[in-house]
C-alpha positions as CSV (number, residue, x, y, z in Angstrom):
1,X,4.6,24.2,4.9
2,X,8.2,25.4,4.3
3,X,10.9,25.0,6.7
4,X,14.4,26.2,6.7
5,X,17.4,23.4,6.4
6,X,19.1,25.0,9.6
7,X,15.4,24.3,11.8
8,X,15.2,20.6,9.9
9,X,18.7,19.8,11.0
10,X,18.1,20.8,14.4
11,X,14.8,19.5,15.1
12,X,16.3,16.0,13.8
13,X,19.3,16.4,16.2
14,X,17.0,16.7,19.0
15,X,14.8,14.0,17.9
16,X,17.6,11.6,17.2
17,X,19.7,12.0,20.3
18,X,17.6,13.5,23.3
19,X,14.7,11.2,22.5
20,X,17.1,8.3,22.2
21,X,18.2,9.4,26.2
22,X,14.4,9.4,27.5
23,X,14.0,5.6,27.3
24,X,17.0,5.7,30.2
25,X,15.7,8.8,32.4
26,X,12.1,6.7,32.2
27,X,13.6,3.7,33.8
28,X,15.7,5.9,36.1
29,X,12.1,7.6,37.0
30,X,10.5,4.3,37.7
31,X,12.6,3.9,40.7
32,X,11.1,6.4,42.8
33,X,7.7,6.8,40.7
34,X,4.7,4.5,39.9
35,X,3.9,4.2,36.2
36,X,0.7,6.4,36.0
37,X,1.7,9.2,38.2
38,X,5.1,9.5,36.2
39,X,3.2,9.8,33.1
40,X,0.7,12.3,34.6
41,X,3.5,14.6,36.3
42,X,5.2,14.7,33.3
43,X,2.1,15.7,30.9
44,X,0.6,17.9,33.2
45,X,3.6,20.0,34.0
46,X,4.7,19.8,30.0
47,X,1.5,21.2,29.2
48,X,1.2,23.9,31.9
49,X,4.6,25.0,30.9
50,X,4.2,25.0,27.0
51,X,0.7,26.6,27.4
52,X,2.3,29.4,29.6
53,X,4.8,29.8,27.0
54,X,2.1,30.0,24.0
55,X,0.1,32.3,26.0
56,X,3.0,34.6,26.5
57,X,3.9,34.6,23.0
58,X,0.5,35.6,22.0
59,X,-0.5,32.5,20.1
60,X,-4.4,31.4,19.7
61,X,-5.1,28.7,21.8
62,X,-8.2,27.4,20.7
63,X,-9.9,26.4,17.0
64,X,-12.4,23.2,17.9
65,X,-11.2,21.5,15.1
66,X,-8.0,21.9,15.5
67,X,-8.1,20.9,19.4
68,X,-9.9,17.7,18.6
69,X,-7.4,16.7,16.1
70,X,-4.4,17.2,18.7
71,X,-6.4,15.7,21.2
72,X,-7.0,12.5,19.2
73,X,-3.3,12.8,18.2
74,X,-2.3,13.1,22.0
75,X,-4.4,9.7,23.0
76,X,-3.1,7.7,20.5
77,X,0.9,8.9,20.9
78,X,1.4,10.0,24.3
79,X,-1.4,8.2,26.5
80,X,-1.5,4.5,24.7
81,X,1.9,4.2,23.5
82,X,3.6,6.0,26.6
83,X,1.4,4.1,29.0
84,X,2.5,0.9,27.4
85,X,6.3,2.1,27.3
86,X,6.4,3.3,31.0
87,X,4.6,0.6,32.4
88,X,6.8,-2.4,30.5
89,X,10.1,-0.4,31.2
90,X,9.2,-1.6,35.0
91,X,10.5,-5.2,34.1
92,X,12.6,-4.7,30.6
93,X,15.7,-2.9,30.1
94,X,15.6,0.6,28.4
95,X,17.6,-0.7,25.8
96,X,15.2,-3.2,24.6
97,X,12.3,-0.8,25.0
98,X,14.4,1.6,22.6
99,X,15.2,-1.0,20.1
100,X,11.3,-2.5,20.0
101,X,10.6,1.5,19.3
102,X,12.7,1.2,16.6
103,X,10.4,-1.5,15.1
104,X,7.5,1.1,14.7
105,X,8.8,2.0,11.1
106,X,7.6,-1.4,10.4
107,X,3.7,0.2,11.3
108,X,4.8,3.4,9.5
109,X,4.8,1.2,6.1
110,X,1.9,-1.1,6.9
111,X,-0.7,1.3,8.2
112,X,-0.1,4.0,5.5
113,X,-2.6,3.1,3.3
114,X,-2.2,6.0,0.8
115,X,1.0,4.7,0.1
116,X,0.2,0.7,-0.2
117,X,0.8,0.8,-3.8
118,X,4.3,2.4,-3.7
119,X,5.1,0.4,-0.6
120,X,4.0,-3.2,-1.6
121,X,5.5,-2.8,-4.9
122,X,8.6,-2.2,-3.8
123,X,11.4,-4.9,-3.1
124,X,13.4,-2.9,-0.8
125,X,10.6,-2.1,1.3
126,X,9.1,-5.7,1.4
127,X,12.6,-7.0,2.3
128,X,12.8,-4.4,4.7
129,X,9.3,-5.4,6.3
130,X,10.6,-9.1,6.3
131,X,13.8,-8.1,8.4
132,X,12.4,-5.9,10.6
133,X,10.0,-8.7,11.4
134,X,13.0,-11.2,12.2
135,X,14.4,-8.9,14.5
136,X,11.4,-8.4,16.5
137,X,11.2,-12.1,16.8
138,X,14.8,-12.5,17.8
139,X,14.0,-9.8,20.7
140,X,11.1,-11.8,21.9
141,X,13.4,-14.9,21.6
142,X,15.8,-13.0,24.1
143,X,13.6,-12.3,26.4
144,X,12.4,-16.0,26.6
145,X,16.1,-16.9,27.0
146,X,16.7,-14.4,30.0
147,X,13.8,-15.2,32.3
148,X,14.5,-17.4,34.8
149,X,11.2,-18.9,35.4
150,X,8.0,-19.3,33.5
151,X,6.3,-16.6,35.7
152,X,8.9,-14.0,34.6
153,X,8.9,-15.4,31.2
154,X,5.3,-14.6,30.6
155,X,5.5,-11.1,32.2
156,X,8.3,-9.9,29.9
157,X,6.5,-11.5,26.8
158,X,3.4,-9.7,27.8
159,X,5.6,-6.5,28.0
160,X,7.2,-6.9,24.6
161,X,3.8,-7.6,23.4
162,X,2.9,-4.1,25.1
163,X,5.5,-2.6,23.5
164,X,4.4,-4.1,20.0
165,X,0.8,-2.5,20.6
166,X,2.9,1.0,21.6
167,X,4.4,0.9,18.1
168,X,1.0,0.3,16.4
169,X,-0.3,3.9,18.0
170,X,2.4,5.7,17.4
171,X,2.4,5.1,13.9
172,X,-1.3,5.5,14.1
173,X,-1.1,8.7,15.6
174,X,1.8,9.7,13.5
175,X,0.0,9.4,10.3
176,X,-3.4,10.6,11.9
177,X,-1.8,13.9,12.5
178,X,0.4,14.5,9.0
179,X,-2.8,13.2,7.0
180,X,-5.7,15.6,9.3
181,X,-3.0,18.6,8.6
182,X,-3.2,17.8,4.7
183,X,-6.8,17.7,4.9
184,X,-7.1,20.9,6.6
185,X,-5.0,22.5,4.3
186,X,-7.1,21.2,1.0
187,X,-10.6,22.2,2.5
188,X,-12.1,25.4,0.9
189,X,-12.9,26.4,4.2
190,X,-10.2,25.7,6.6
191,X,-10.4,25.8,10.3
192,X,-8.1,28.6,12.0
193,X,-4.6,27.0,12.1
194,X,-3.0,27.0,15.6
195,X,0.7,26.9,15.9
196,X,2.5,23.7,16.2
197,X,3.7,24.6,19.8
198,X,-0.1,25.2,20.7
199,X,-1.4,21.7,19.3
200,X,1.4,19.7,21.1
201,X,0.0,21.7,24.5
202,X,-2.9,20.2,23.9
203,X,-1.8,17.0,23.4
204,X,0.0,17.1,26.6
205,X,-3.2,18.1,28.2
206,X,-5.0,14.9,26.7
207,X,-2.2,12.8,27.9
208,X,-1.9,14.1,31.4
209,X,-5.3,14.3,31.9
210,X,-6.2,10.4,31.0
211,X,-2.9,9.4,33.1
212,X,-3.9,11.4,36.0
213,X,-7.6,9.7,35.8
214,X,-6.0,6.1,35.5
215,X,-3.5,7.0,38.6
216,X,-6.4,8.4,40.5
217,X,-8.8,5.1,39.7
218,X,-6.1,2.7,40.5
219,X,-5.0,3.8,43.7
220,X,-1.3,4.9,42.3
221,X,-1.6,8.4,43.8
222,X,-3.3,7.6,47.1
223,X,0.3,5.6,47.6
224,X,2.4,8.2,46.3
225,X,4.7,10.0,49.0
226,X,6.5,12.7,47.4
227,X,8.7,13.6,50.3
228,X,9.9,9.9,49.2
229,X,11.2,10.8,45.9
230,X,15.3,11.1,45.7
231,X,16.8,13.9,43.7
232,X,17.4,11.4,41.1
233,X,13.9,10.7,40.3
234,X,12.8,14.3,40.9
235,X,15.7,15.6,38.1
236,X,14.6,12.3,35.6
237,X,11.2,13.6,35.6
238,X,12.4,17.1,35.0
239,X,14.4,16.0,32.4
240,X,11.5,13.9,30.8
241,X,9.4,17.1,31.0
242,X,11.5,19.8,29.5
243,X,14.0,17.5,27.3
244,X,12.1,14.8,26.4
245,X,8.3,16.0,26.1
246,X,8.9,19.8,25.1
247,X,11.9,19.6,23.3
248,X,12.1,16.4,21.0
249,X,7.9,15.9,21.3
250,X,7.5,19.4,19.9
251,X,10.5,18.6,17.3
252,X,9.1,15.4,16.3
253,X,5.3,16.7,15.7
254,X,6.8,19.5,13.7
255,X,8.8,17.3,11.6
256,X,6.3,15.2,10.7
257,X,4.5,18.2,9.2
258,X,7.3,19.3,6.9
259,X,9.1,16.0,6.2
260,X,7.8,12.5,4.7
261,X,7.0,10.0,7.7
262,X,9.4,7.8,6.1
263,X,11.9,9.9,6.6
264,X,11.2,11.4,9.9
265,X,10.9,7.8,11.0
266,X,14.8,7.4,10.5
267,X,15.0,8.6,14.2
268,X,14.7,4.6,14.3
269,X,18.4,4.2,13.7
270,X,19.8,6.5,16.4
271,X,17.4,6.5,19.1
272,X,17.9,2.6,20.2
273,X,21.9,3.0,20.1
274,X,22.0,6.0,22.5
275,X,19.6,3.8,24.6
276,X,21.5,0.8,24.8
277,X,24.9,2.9,25.2
278,X,23.0,4.6,28.2
279,X,21.4,1.3,29.4
280,X,24.4,-0.7,29.5
281,X,27.1,2.2,31.0
282,X,25.0,3.9,33.5
283,X,22.1,1.2,34.3
284,X,24.3,-1.9,34.6
285,X,21.7,-3.6,32.3
286,X,22.8,-6.8,30.7
287,X,23.4,-6.2,26.6
288,X,23.2,-9.7,25.0
289,X,24.5,-10.7,21.6
290,X,20.9,-11.8,20.5
291,X,19.6,-8.3,21.8
292,X,22.8,-6.8,19.5
293,X,21.9,-9.0,16.7
294,X,17.9,-7.8,17.0
295,X,19.0,-4.2,16.8
296,X,21.2,-4.9,14.0
297,X,18.4,-6.7,11.8
298,X,15.9,-4.0,12.9
299,X,18.3,-1.2,11.7
300,X,18.7,-3.0,8.5
301,X,14.9,-3.3,7.8
302,X,14.5,0.6,8.3
303,X,17.5,0.8,6.1
304,X,16.0,-1.2,3.5
305,X,12.4,0.6,3.9
306,X,14.2,3.8,3.4
307,X,16.7,2.8,0.5
308,X,14.6,4.4,-2.6
309,X,14.2,7.8,-0.1
310,X,17.7,7.9,-0.2
311,X,18.4,6.9,-3.8
312,X,15.6,9.7,-4.5
313,X,17.0,12.4,-2.4
314,X,20.9,11.8,-3.7
315,X,19.1,11.8,-7.7
316,X,17.9,15.1,-6.7
317,X,21.0,16.4,-5.2
318,X,22.9,15.5,-8.4
319,X,20.3,16.7,-10.8
320,X,20.3,20.1,-8.8
321,X,24.1,20.4,-8.9
322,X,24.2,19.4,-12.8
323,X,21.5,22.2,-13.5
324,X,23.3,24.7,-11.3
325,X,26.4,24.2,-13.7
326,X,24.8,24.1,-17.1
327,X,22.8,27.3,-16.3
328,X,26.0,29.1,-15.4
329,X,27.9,27.8,-18.2
330,X,25.0,29.2,-20.5
331,X,24.9,32.5,-18.3
332,X,28.8,33.2,-18.8
333,X,29.2,31.4,-22.5
């Protein structure tokens, strides 16, 4: 799948900055909504809006193989990961949640079996993995330090464990989405392809149905009173539906189809910085030195894991420029 440079840059900007802000808006929305009601409303309305748009555009809406793959991706990326994230943000800051999300880059390396030979024979990637886990340990230690009593300490550690689990499911779903698309393209008899927006809508439907089912079963919807939700709460949900889900997630799913997953995982550099800034200035969350240290170590680990990618990209740019000058020198000599 080919993509224009402008489209790729725009998608990266959305994933980097808009997605970074969603951690903050989840935290704000949880003042008015319980976790599974929040997830239910976010993804049900996002799926309705996106599927309506796809219908108006005349896109084909169903293909059994593609829809099955999209629903599997939605289960891993949007239900399991987002449920863990939203539940954890009831008790820990959006900044910490975003920093832990940055550590998802570790799982991309560990779980991408097809790249094991390259990844685990590369010293910079191995150093990056070690640094990343050191950063995660620092964040766990920070949560222990700030806990006032044993019960809150155990609760915070459980939340951190949930965020680690969410990172694993996110990386698993991302890799499944990428390689299932490649597998389809390599088959002699390919299933009829669906537009990226349609596949994203099916992922939203999957997450919305599952969040709704849990919210109904655990009693969250019985206790939900829409009239008691503040204007800020509705704004936060609206932002998560339109910007966080449709724009940012759609851009992410498109990017992992057209760019290397290790490159796409560089959103981990910007998202936590945006989230920490918003958390500090607009949510009055305490930002500790250990938290900043953990962030810097994790960002260093992401840099190390992508070091060869950056070197190769630079080499290709230099080679392209030299070939361009050589070719024109030959033409005009």
